[in-house]
DRENDO-1510 file (C-alpha; in Angstrom, 1 decimal, always signed):
<recs>
REC; n; res; u; v; w
REC; 1; UNK; -7.7; +18.3; +42.0 .
REC; 2; UNK; -6.3; +15.8; +39.5 .
REC; 3; UNK; -7.4; +16.2; +35.9 .
REC; 4; UNK; -7.3; +12.4; +35.4 .
REC; 5; UNK; -5.4; +10.6; +32.6 .
REC; 6; UNK; -4.8; +12.2; +29.2 .
REC; 7; UNK; -7.6; +11.1; +27.0 .
REC; 8; UNK; -6.9; +8.8; +24.0 .
REC; 9; UNK; -9.3; +9.0; +21.1 .
REC; 10; UNK; -9.5; +5.7; +19.2 .
REC; 11; UNK; -12.9; +6.0; +17.5 .
REC; 12; UNK; -11.9; +7.7; +14.2 .
REC; 13; UNK; -14.3; +5.5; +12.1 .
REC; 14; UNK; -17.1; +7.1; +14.0 .
REC; 15; UNK; -15.8; +10.6; +13.4 .
REC; 16; UNK; -12.4; +12.3; +13.0 .
REC; 17; UNK; -11.4; +15.4; +15.0 .
REC; 18; UNK; -11.6; +18.6; +12.9 .
REC; 19; UNK; -8.2; +19.0; +11.2 .
REC; 20; UNK; -6.3; +22.2; +11.9 .
REC; 21; UNK; -6.1; +23.0; +8.2 .
REC; 22; UNK; -9.8; +22.5; +7.9 .
REC; 23; UNK; -10.5; +24.8; +10.8 .
REC; 24; UNK; -8.3; +27.5; +9.3 .
REC; 25; UNK; -10.0; +27.2; +5.9 .
REC; 26; UNK; -13.5; +27.4; +7.5 .
REC; 27; UNK; -12.4; +30.4; +9.7 .
REC; 28; UNK; -11.2; +32.3; +6.6 .
REC; 29; UNK; -14.5; +31.4; +4.8 .
REC; 30; UNK; -16.5; +32.9; +7.7 .
REC; 31; UNK; -15.1; +36.3; +6.7 .
REC; 32; UNK; -15.5; +35.6; +3.0 .
REC; 33; UNK; -18.5; +35.9; +0.7 .
REC; 34; UNK; -21.9; +35.5; +2.5 .
REC; 35; UNK; -24.0; +35.6; -0.6 .
REC; 36; UNK; -26.2; +32.9; -2.1 .
REC; 37; UNK; -24.2; +31.1; -4.8 .
REC; 38; UNK; -27.3; +31.2; -7.0 .
REC; 39; UNK; -27.6; +35.0; -6.9 .
REC; 40; UNK; -26.6; +37.0; -9.9 .
REC; 41; UNK; -25.1; +40.0; -8.0 .
REC; 42; UNK; -21.4; +40.5; -7.1 .
REC; 43; UNK; -21.7; +38.9; -3.6 .
REC; 44; UNK; -23.5; +35.9; -5.1 .
REC; 45; UNK; -20.8; +35.6; -7.8 .
REC; 46; UNK; -18.1; +35.6; -5.1 .
REC; 47; UNK; -19.8; +32.8; -3.3 .
REC; 48; UNK; -20.2; +30.9; -6.5 .
REC; 49; UNK; -16.5; +31.2; -7.2 .
REC; 50; UNK; -15.7; +29.7; -3.8 .
REC; 51; UNK; -18.2; +26.9; -4.4 .
REC; 52; UNK; -16.7; +26.2; -7.9 .
REC; 53; UNK; -13.1; +26.1; -6.4 .
REC; 54; UNK; -14.2; +23.6; -3.7 .
REC; 55; UNK; -15.9; +21.4; -6.3 .
REC; 56; UNK; -12.7; +21.3; -8.3 .
REC; 57; UNK; -10.7; +20.3; -5.3 .
REC; 58; UNK; -13.1; +17.5; -4.4 .
REC; 59; UNK; -13.2; +16.3; -8.0 .
REC; 60; UNK; -9.4; +16.3; -8.2 .
REC; 61; UNK; -9.2; +14.3; -4.9 .
REC; 62; UNK; -11.5; +11.6; -6.3 .
REC; 63; UNK; -10.3; +11.6; -9.8 .
REC; 64; UNK; -13.6; +12.9; -11.1 .
REC; 65; UNK; -14.8; +15.8; -13.2 .
REC; 66; UNK; -16.2; +18.8; -11.3 .
REC; 67; UNK; -19.5; +18.3; -13.2 .
REC; 68; UNK; -19.8; +14.9; -11.6 .
REC; 69; UNK; -19.7; +16.1; -8.0 .
REC; 70; UNK; -23.0; +16.8; -6.1 .
REC; 71; UNK; -22.6; +18.2; -2.6 .
REC; 72; UNK; -24.9; +16.7; +0.0 .
REC; 73; UNK; -25.5; +16.8; +3.8 .
REC; 74; UNK; -23.3; +13.7; +4.1 .
REC; 75; UNK; -22.8; +10.1; +2.9 .
REC; 76; UNK; -26.2; +9.0; +4.3 .
REC; 77; UNK; -28.0; +11.5; +2.0 .
REC; 78; UNK; -25.8; +10.6; -0.9 .
REC; 79; UNK; -26.5; +6.9; -0.6 .
REC; 80; UNK; -30.2; +7.4; -0.1 .
REC; 81; UNK; -30.2; +9.7; -3.1 .
REC; 82; UNK; -28.5; +7.2; -5.4 .
REC; 83; UNK; -30.6; +4.2; -4.2 .
REC; 84; UNK; -33.9; +6.0; -4.4 .
REC; 85; UNK; -33.5; +7.5; -7.9 .
REC; 86; UNK; -31.4; +4.8; -9.5 .
REC; 87; UNK; -32.8; +1.6; -7.9 .
REC; 88; UNK; -35.8; -0.2; -9.5 .
REC; 89; UNK; -36.6; -3.9; -10.2 .
REC; 90; UNK; -33.8; -5.7; -8.4 .
REC; 91; UNK; -30.8; -4.7; -6.3 .
REC; 92; UNK; -27.8; -6.7; -5.0 .
REC; 93; UNK; -25.9; -5.7; -1.9 .
REC; 94; UNK; -23.4; -7.3; +0.4 .
REC; 95; UNK; -24.7; -8.4; +3.8 .
REC; 96; UNK; -22.1; -6.1; +5.5 .
REC; 97; UNK; -23.1; -2.8; +3.9 .
REC; 98; UNK; -23.7; +0.2; +6.2 .
REC; 99; UNK; -27.3; +0.8; +7.3 .
REC; 100; UNK; -27.4; +3.9; +5.1 .
REC; 101; UNK; -27.4; +1.5; +2.2 .
REC; 102; UNK; -29.4; -1.4; +3.5 .
REC; 103; UNK; -32.2; +0.5; +5.2 .
REC; 104; UNK; -33.3; +2.6; +2.1 .
REC; 105; UNK; -33.1; -0.5; -0.1 .
REC; 106; UNK; -35.3; -2.4; +2.5 .
REC; 107; UNK; -37.7; +0.5; +2.6 .
REC; 108; UNK; -38.1; +0.3; -1.2 .
REC; 109; UNK; -38.5; -3.4; -0.9 .
REC; 110; UNK; -41.3; -3.0; +1.5 .
REC; 111; UNK; -42.9; -0.5; -0.9 .
REC; 112; UNK; -42.5; -3.2; -3.6 .
REC; 113; UNK; -40.4; -0.9; -5.7 .
REC; 114; UNK; -37.3; -3.1; -5.4 .
REC; 115; UNK; -36.3; -6.7; -4.7 .
REC; 116; UNK; -33.1; -7.3; -2.7 .
REC; 117; UNK; -30.6; -10.1; -2.8 .
REC; 118; UNK; -28.0; -10.0; -0.1 .
REC; 119; UNK; -24.6; -11.5; -0.9 .
REC; 120; UNK; -23.0; -13.3; +2.0 .
REC; 121; UNK; -19.4; -13.0; +3.3 .
REC; 122; UNK; -17.3; -15.7; +4.8 .
REC; 123; UNK; -16.3; -16.0; +8.5 .
REC; 124; UNK; -13.5; -13.6; +7.9 .
REC; 125; UNK; -15.9; -11.1; +6.4 .
REC; 126; UNK; -14.3; -11.5; +2.9 .
REC; 127; UNK; -16.4; -11.3; -0.2 .
REC; 128; UNK; -16.1; -13.4; -3.3 .
REC; 129; UNK; -17.0; -11.2; -6.3 .
REC; 130; UNK; -18.3; -14.2; -8.1 .
REC; 131; UNK; -21.1; -14.4; -5.6 .
REC; 132; UNK; -22.2; -11.0; -6.7 .
REC; 133; UNK; -22.2; -12.4; -10.3 .
REC; 134; UNK; -24.4; -15.3; -9.1 .
REC; 135; UNK; -26.9; -12.9; -7.5 .
REC; 136; UNK; -27.5; -10.9; -10.7 .
REC; 137; UNK; -30.8; -11.1; -12.6 .
REC; 138; UNK; -31.9; -9.6; -15.9 .
REC; 139; UNK; -33.8; -6.9; -14.0 .
REC; 140; UNK; -30.9; -5.9; -11.8 .
REC; 141; UNK; -30.4; -2.2; -11.8 .
REC; 142; UNK; -28.3; -1.5; -8.7 .
REC; 143; UNK; -25.4; -3.2; -7.1 .
REC; 144; UNK; -24.0; -1.9; -3.8 .
REC; 145; UNK; -20.6; -2.9; -2.6 .
REC; 146; UNK; -18.7; -0.8; -0.1 .
REC; 147; UNK; -14.9; -0.3; -0.5 .
REC; 148; UNK; -14.1; -0.6; +3.2 .
REC; 149; UNK; -16.2; -2.0; +6.0 .
REC; 150; UNK; -16.6; +0.4; +8.9 .
REC; 151; UNK; -16.5; -2.3; +11.6 .
REC; 152; UNK; -14.0; -4.9; +10.5 .
REC; 153; UNK; -11.9; -2.7; +8.2 .
REC; 154; UNK; -12.1; -5.3; +5.4 .
REC; 155; UNK; -11.6; -4.1; +1.9 .
REC; 156; UNK; -13.7; -5.2; -1.0 .
REC; 157; UNK; -12.6; -5.5; -4.6 .
REC; 158; UNK; -15.1; -3.1; -6.2 .
REC; 159; UNK; -13.1; -3.0; -9.4 .
REC; 160; UNK; -13.5; -6.8; -9.9 .
REC; 161; UNK; -17.2; -6.3; -9.3 .
REC; 162; UNK; -17.3; -3.5; -11.9 .
REC; 163; UNK; -15.7; -5.8; -14.5 .
REC; 164; UNK; -18.3; -8.5; -13.8 .
REC; 165; UNK; -21.1; -6.0; -14.3 .
REC; 166; UNK; -19.7; -4.7; -17.6 .
REC; 167; UNK; -19.8; -8.3; -18.9 .
REC; 168; UNK; -23.0; -9.6; -17.3 .
REC; 169; UNK; -25.2; -6.6; -16.3 .
REC; 170; UNK; -24.0; -3.5; -18.3 .
REC; 171; UNK; -27.2; -1.6; -17.4 .
REC; 172; UNK; -26.7; -2.0; -13.6 .
REC; 173; UNK; -25.3; +0.9; -11.6 .
REC; 174; UNK; -22.4; +0.1; -9.2 .
REC; 175; UNK; -22.8; +2.1; -6.1 .
REC; 176; UNK; -19.7; +2.3; -3.8 .
REC; 177; UNK; -19.8; +3.6; -0.3 .
REC; 178; UNK; -16.2; +4.9; +0.0 .
REC; 179; UNK; -16.8; +6.7; +3.3 .
REC; 180; UNK; -14.2; +4.8; +5.3 .
REC; 181; UNK; -11.7; +4.3; +2.5 .
REC; 182; UNK; -11.0; +7.9; +1.5 .
REC; 183; UNK; -8.0; +9.4; +3.3 .
REC; 184; UNK; -6.9; +6.0; +4.6 .
REC; 185; UNK; -6.0; +4.1; +1.4 .
REC; 186; UNK; -5.5; +5.3; -2.2 .
REC; 187; UNK; -9.0; +5.9; -3.6 .
REC; 188; UNK; -10.1; +7.2; -7.0 .
REC; 189; UNK; -13.2; +6.8; -9.2 .
REC; 190; UNK; -11.2; +4.8; -11.7 .
REC; 191; UNK; -9.7; +2.6; -9.0 .
REC; 192; UNK; -13.1; +1.9; -7.6 .
REC; 193; UNK; -14.7; +1.1; -11.0 .
REC; 194; UNK; -17.8; +2.7; -9.6 .
REC; 195; UNK; -20.6; +4.5; -11.4 .
REC; 196; UNK; -21.7; +6.3; -8.2 .
REC; 197; UNK; -19.6; +7.0; -5.1 .
REC; 198; UNK; -20.5; +8.5; -1.7 .
REC; 199; UNK; -18.2; +10.2; +0.7 .
REC; 200; UNK; -18.5; +12.2; +4.0 .
REC; 201; UNK; -16.3; +15.0; +5.3 .
REC; 202; UNK; -16.3; +14.2; +9.0 .
REC; 203; UNK; -14.6; +10.9; +8.5 .
REC; 204; UNK; -11.5; +12.6; +7.1 .
REC; 205; UNK; -11.1; +15.6; +9.4 .
REC; 206; UNK; -13.8; +17.8; +7.9 .
REC; 207; UNK; -17.0; +19.1; +9.4 .
REC; 208; UNK; -20.1; +17.1; +10.1 .
REC; 209; UNK; -23.1; +17.6; +7.9 .
REC; 210; UNK; -21.5; +17.7; +4.5 .
REC; 211; UNK; -20.5; +15.1; +1.9 .
REC; 212; UNK; -20.6; +14.4; -1.8 .
REC; 213; UNK; -22.2; +12.1; -4.3 .
REC; 214; UNK; -20.1; +11.5; -7.4 .
REC; 215; UNK; -22.0; +10.1; -10.4 .
REC; 216; UNK; -20.2; +9.1; -13.6 .
REC; 217; UNK; -22.2; +8.3; -16.7 .
REC; 218; UNK; -25.5; +8.1; -14.9 .
REC; 219; UNK; -28.2; +10.8; -15.2 .
REC; 220; UNK; -29.2; +11.7; -11.7 .
REC; 221; UNK; -32.6; +13.0; -10.9 .
REC; 222; UNK; -32.9; +15.0; -7.7 .
REC; 223; UNK; -33.9; +13.4; -4.4 .
REC; 224; UNK; -34.6; +16.8; -2.8 .
REC; 225; UNK; -36.8; +18.9; -5.2 .
REC; 226; UNK; -37.1; +22.6; -5.3 .
REC; 227; UNK; -34.6; +25.0; -6.7 .
REC; 228; UNK; -32.0; +24.2; -9.4 .
REC; 229; UNK; -28.9; +24.1; -7.3 .
REC; 230; UNK; -26.2; +21.5; -8.0 .
REC; 231; UNK; -27.2; +21.6; -11.7 .
REC; 232; UNK; -30.7; +20.6; -10.8 .
REC; 233; UNK; -29.6; +17.4; -9.0 .
REC; 234; UNK; -30.0; +18.6; -5.4 .
REC; 235; UNK; -32.3; +21.4; -4.4 .
REC; 236; UNK; -31.5; +23.8; -1.5 .
REC; 237; UNK; -28.9; +26.5; -1.0 .
REC; 238; UNK; -25.5; +24.9; -0.7 .
REC; 239; UNK; -23.8; +24.7; +2.7 .
REC; 240; UNK; -20.9; +26.8; +1.5 .
REC; 241; UNK; -19.0; +26.8; +4.8 .
REC; 242; UNK; -19.3; +23.0; +5.2 .
REC; 243; UNK; -18.3; +22.5; +1.5 .
REC; 244; UNK; -15.2; +24.7; +2.1 .
REC; 245; UNK; -14.4; +22.4; +5.0 .
REC; 246; UNK; -14.8; +19.2; +2.8 .
REC; 247; UNK; -12.5; +20.7; +0.2 .
REC; 248; UNK; -9.9; +21.5; +2.8 .
REC; 249; UNK; -10.1; +18.0; +4.1 .
REC; 250; UNK; -9.8; +16.6; +0.6 .
REC; 251; UNK; -6.5; +18.6; +0.2 .
REC; 252; UNK; -4.9; +17.0; +3.2 .
REC; 253; UNK; -2.0; +14.7; +2.2 .
REC; 254; UNK; -2.8; +11.0; +2.5 .
REC; 255; UNK; -1.3; +9.3; +5.6 .
REC; 256; UNK; -1.3; +5.7; +4.5 .
REC; 257; UNK; +2.2; +4.7; +5.6 .
REC; 258; UNK; +1.6; +6.3; +9.1 .
REC; 259; UNK; -1.7; +4.4; +9.5 .
REC; 260; UNK; -0.1; +1.1; +8.4 .
REC; 261; UNK; +2.7; +1.5; +11.0 .
REC; 262; UNK; +0.1; +2.3; +13.7 .
REC; 263; UNK; -2.1; -0.7; +12.8 .
REC; 264; UNK; +0.9; -3.1; +12.9 .
REC; 265; UNK; +2.0; -1.7; +16.2 .
REC; 266; UNK; -1.5; -1.9; +17.8 .
REC; 267; UNK; -2.0; -5.6; +16.8 .
REC; 268; UNK; +1.4; -6.6; +18.0 .
REC; 269; UNK; +1.1; -4.9; +21.3 .
REC; 270; UNK; -2.5; -6.1; +21.9 .
REC; 271; UNK; -1.6; -9.7; +21.2 .
REC; 272; UNK; +1.2; -9.5; +23.8 .
REC; 273; UNK; -0.8; -7.6; +26.5 .
REC; 274; UNK; -4.1; -9.4; +26.4 .
REC; 275; UNK; -3.8; -13.1; +25.7 .
REC; 276; UNK; -6.9; -14.9; +24.4 .
REC; 277; UNK; -8.3; -12.0; +22.4 .
REC; 278; UNK; -9.8; -12.7; +19.0 .
REC; 279; UNK; -9.4; -10.3; +16.0 .
REC; 280; UNK; -12.2; -10.3; +13.5 .
REC; 281; UNK; -11.8; -9.7; +9.8 .
REC; 282; UNK; -9.3; -10.4; +7.0 .
REC; 283; UNK; -5.9; -11.6; +8.4 .
REC; 284; UNK; -4.1; -10.3; +5.3 .
REC; 285; UNK; -3.0; -6.8; +6.1 .
REC; 286; UNK; -3.3; -5.7; +2.5 .
REC; 287; UNK; -7.0; -6.7; +2.4 .
REC; 288; UNK; -8.1; -4.4; +5.3 .
REC; 289; UNK; -7.9; -0.8; +6.4 .
REC; 290; UNK; -4.6; -0.4; +8.2 .
REC; 291; UNK; -6.0; +1.5; +11.2 .
REC; 292; UNK; -9.2; -0.5; +12.0 .
REC; 293; UNK; -9.2; -3.4; +14.4 .
REC; 294; UNK; -12.4; -5.3; +15.4 .
REC; 295; UNK; -11.4; -7.4; +18.5 .
REC; 296; UNK; -13.3; -9.7; +20.8 .
REC; 297; UNK; -12.5; -10.1; +24.5 .
REC; 298; UNK; -14.1; -13.5; +25.3 .
REC; 299; UNK; -16.0; -13.5; +28.6 .
REC; 300; UNK; -16.2; -9.7; +28.8 .
REC; 301; UNK; -19.2; -7.6; +27.8 .
REC; 302; UNK; -18.2; -4.9; +25.4 .
REC; 303; UNK; -20.5; -2.2; +26.9 .
REC; 304; UNK; -19.1; -2.8; +30.4 .
REC; 305; UNK; -15.6; -2.8; +29.1 .
REC; 306; UNK; -16.2; +0.5; +27.2 .
REC; 307; UNK; -17.5; +2.2; +30.3 .
REC; 308; UNK; -14.4; +1.0; +32.2 .
REC; 309; UNK; -12.2; +2.3; +29.4 .
REC; 310; UNK; -14.0; +5.6; +29.3 .
REC; 311; UNK; -13.2; +6.0; +33.0 .
REC; 312; UNK; -9.5; +5.3; +32.1 .
REC; 313; UNK; -9.6; +8.0; +29.5 .
REC; 314; UNK; -10.0; +5.8; +26.4 .
REC; 315; UNK; -12.7; +6.4; +23.8 .
REC; 316; UNK; -13.7; +3.4; +21.7 .
REC; 317; UNK; -16.9; +2.0; +20.4 .
REC; 318; UNK; -18.6; -1.4; +20.1 .
REC; 319; UNK; -19.2; -1.0; +16.4 .
REC; 320; UNK; -20.9; +1.4; +14.1 .
REC; 321; UNK; -21.7; +4.7; +15.9 .
REC; 322; UNK; -25.0; +4.8; +13.9 .
REC; 323; UNK; -26.3; +1.7; +15.8 .
REC; 324; UNK; -24.7; +2.2; +19.2 .
REC; 325; UNK; -28.0; +3.2; +20.8 .
REC; 326; UNK; -29.5; -0.3; +20.3 .
REC; 327; UNK; -28.7; -3.5; +22.1 .
REC; 328; UNK; -28.9; -5.6; +19.0 .
REC; 329; UNK; -25.9; -7.6; +17.8 .
REC; 330; UNK; -24.0; -5.9; +14.9 .
REC; 331; UNK; -25.4; -7.1; +11.5 .
REC; 332; UNK; -21.8; -7.0; +10.3 .
REC; 333; UNK; -20.5; -9.4; +12.9 .
REC; 334; UNK; -23.6; -11.6; +12.5 .
REC; 335; UNK; -22.8; -11.8; +8.8 .
REC; 336; UNK; -19.5; -13.3; +9.8 .
REC; 337; UNK; -21.3; -16.0; +11.7 .
REC; 338; UNK; -20.7; -14.7; +15.2 .
REC; 339; UNK; -23.2; -15.5; +17.9 .
REC; 340; UNK; -24.9; -12.6; +19.7 .
REC; 341; UNK; -22.8; -13.4; +22.7 .
REC; 342; UNK; -19.6; -13.1; +20.7 .
REC; 343; UNK; -20.8; -9.9; +19.0 .
REC; 344; UNK; -21.5; -8.4; +22.4 .
REC; 345; UNK; -17.9; -9.1; +23.4 .
REC; 346; UNK; -16.4; -7.1; +20.5 .
REC; 347; UNK; -15.1; -3.6; +20.4 .
REC; 348; UNK; -13.7; -1.6; +17.5 .
REC; 349; UNK; -10.5; +0.3; +17.7 .
REC; 350; UNK; -9.9; +2.9; +14.9 .
REC; 351; UNK; -6.8; +5.2; +14.8 .
REC; 352; UNK; -6.2; +8.3; +12.7 .
REC; 353; UNK; -3.7; +10.8; +11.3 .
REC; 354; UNK; -2.8; +12.5; +14.6 .
REC; 355; UNK; -2.6; +9.2; +16.6 .
REC; 356; UNK; +1.0; +8.8; +17.8 .
REC; 357; UNK; +2.9; +5.5; +18.5 .
REC; 358; UNK; +3.2; +6.6; +22.1 .
REC; 359; UNK; -0.6; +6.8; +22.3 .
REC; 360; UNK; -0.9; +3.3; +20.9 .
REC; 361; UNK; +1.4; +2.0; +23.6 .
REC; 362; UNK; -0.6; +3.8; +26.3 .
REC; 363; UNK; -3.9; +2.7; +24.7 .
REC; 364; UNK; -2.9; -1.0; +24.9 .
REC; 365; UNK; -1.8; -0.6; +28.5 .
REC; 366; UNK; -5.1; +0.9; +29.4 .
REC; 367; UNK; -7.0; -1.8; +27.6 .
REC; 368; UNK; -5.1; -4.4; +29.5 .
REC; 369; UNK; -5.8; -2.6; +32.7 .
REC; 370; UNK; -9.6; -2.4; +31.9 .
REC; 371; UNK; -9.6; -6.2; +31.1 .
REC; 372; UNK; -7.9; -6.9; +34.4 .
REC; 373; UNK; -10.4; -4.7; +36.4 .
REC; 374; UNK; -13.3; -6.4; +34.7 .
REC; 375; UNK; -11.8; -9.8; +35.5 .
REC; 376; UNK; -11.4; -8.8; +39.2 .
REC; 377; UNK; -15.0; -7.4; +39.2 .
REC; 378; UNK; -16.3; -10.8; +37.9 .
REC; 379; UNK; -14.4; -12.7; +40.6 .
REC; 380; UNK; -15.6; -10.3; +43.3 .
REC; 381; UNK; -19.3; -10.9; +42.4 .
REC; 382; UNK; -19.0; -14.6; +41.9 .
REC; 383; UNK; -20.8; -16.5; +44.7 .
REC; 384; UNK; -18.3; -18.0; +47.2 .
REC; 385; UNK; -18.3; -21.8; +47.6 .
REC; 386; UNK; -19.3; -23.1; +51.1 .
REC; 387; UNK; -16.7; -24.7; +53.3 .
REC; 388; UNK; -17.4; -28.4; +54.3 .
REC; 389; UNK; -18.4; -27.1; +57.8 .
REC; 390; UNK; -20.8; -24.6; +56.4 .
REC; 391; UNK; -22.3; -27.2; +54.1 .
REC; 392; UNK; -22.7; -29.6; +57.1 .
REC; 393; UNK; -24.5; -26.9; +59.2 .
REC; 394; UNK; -26.7; -25.9; +56.2 .
REC; 395; UNK; -28.1; -29.4; +56.0 .
REC; 396; UNK; -29.1; -29.6; +59.7 .
</recs>
C-alpha cells in the first residue's frame, strides 16, 4: 500500500515543529529538578537555578535584563496582561494587529474602560507612522504596533513609532507583538523601541503553552493573582519544562539568510508556475518577513484549494490559525481593502528553518497541480451549453 507523497509543511507562522535542540533540552530537564522553584529546600533551589538560567538566556536573546522577563503561557496571555493592566483612557492600535491584541482592547472598550482608535494601512498593508501620531490624544496610555504581520509578513517600523511617542506622548506605553518577528529577522528590545514586548515559544521551534512578556521601565501589576511568582507579576507555579524549551529555542542561531533565500525562490517559482496569482503585502523584500507569502488565486476558493493541497501532501493555511474555524474574511486582508471574495481566494505560505530549496520546488509543483485540478473540477461541473438541435427540440 502506497504511503502517498512526502508531506511538505508550509504553515510555520501557525506553529513551528519542535526543534531537535529544544526536544533534547526538554528531555534532559525531565530528569532534572522536579521541585517547585518557590520552595526553600534543596530541590526547590535546584529548580530555581534552572529557572534563573532560562530567564538569563531569554533576556540575552531579546537584549533585555533578566528582571524584565515575565514567563507566561504564551503571547496571547502576555498581550492580554499588558493591555489589561496598562491600558486606560485611550488606546491606539493598527487595524492589522493580531486578535490577541484587538479583542482584549475591544472588551475593555465595551466595558468603557478604554476608547480605541484604529490606525489604517494602505492597500499593500503598509503603515505610515505619522498616522499613529495623528491618532494620539492627551489621554492616550497605550499604543499597540506589531513588528511583523502574521498574514502578509509586512514589517512595521516600531522604532519610528517609539520616537514619535517620546516626543508627543511620553506617558504612553508602546506594546509590540514580536511573535512572528523573533527568529526570522534580527529583533531586540532596543531595536524595537518598545516598552513592552510579547513573544511565544512555539513560533520559533519551542513548545506550545509558554511565552514571555518583557516590560522595560513600566511597573507591571499582575493579571493572574495569587502567589508571588515572577517577582509578583504573574501568579502560579512556573511551567519549568516549557520555560526550558523556550530558552533552548532562544539559543538557536538565527537563520535569516536561509529564510531570505527560500522566500526569493518561492516567489520566483510561483510566478512562473501559476500565472495570474496576486501576492498581497509590501513588494519591497526588505519591508516584509522573508519567508511569509500571502497569495491570492483568483477564481479559486481558498478552503477548497487547501483541501486539495492537503490531499497532495501540502499543509498551508488560509490566514491566521487562530481564526481558521470561522468563515469570515480575514480582518487583515479586509484592512488592505480586499473584498470578501478576494479574501476567500487567499492562502498563506510560511516557511521555516528546516525547509529546504528542494521542498520549495516540490511545494510549487504541487500548488500548480492543485490549481489545475480545481480548474478541471470547475469545468466538469459547469452546465453544458445545448446544441442548436437540442435548443430546437426544447422549444417544441
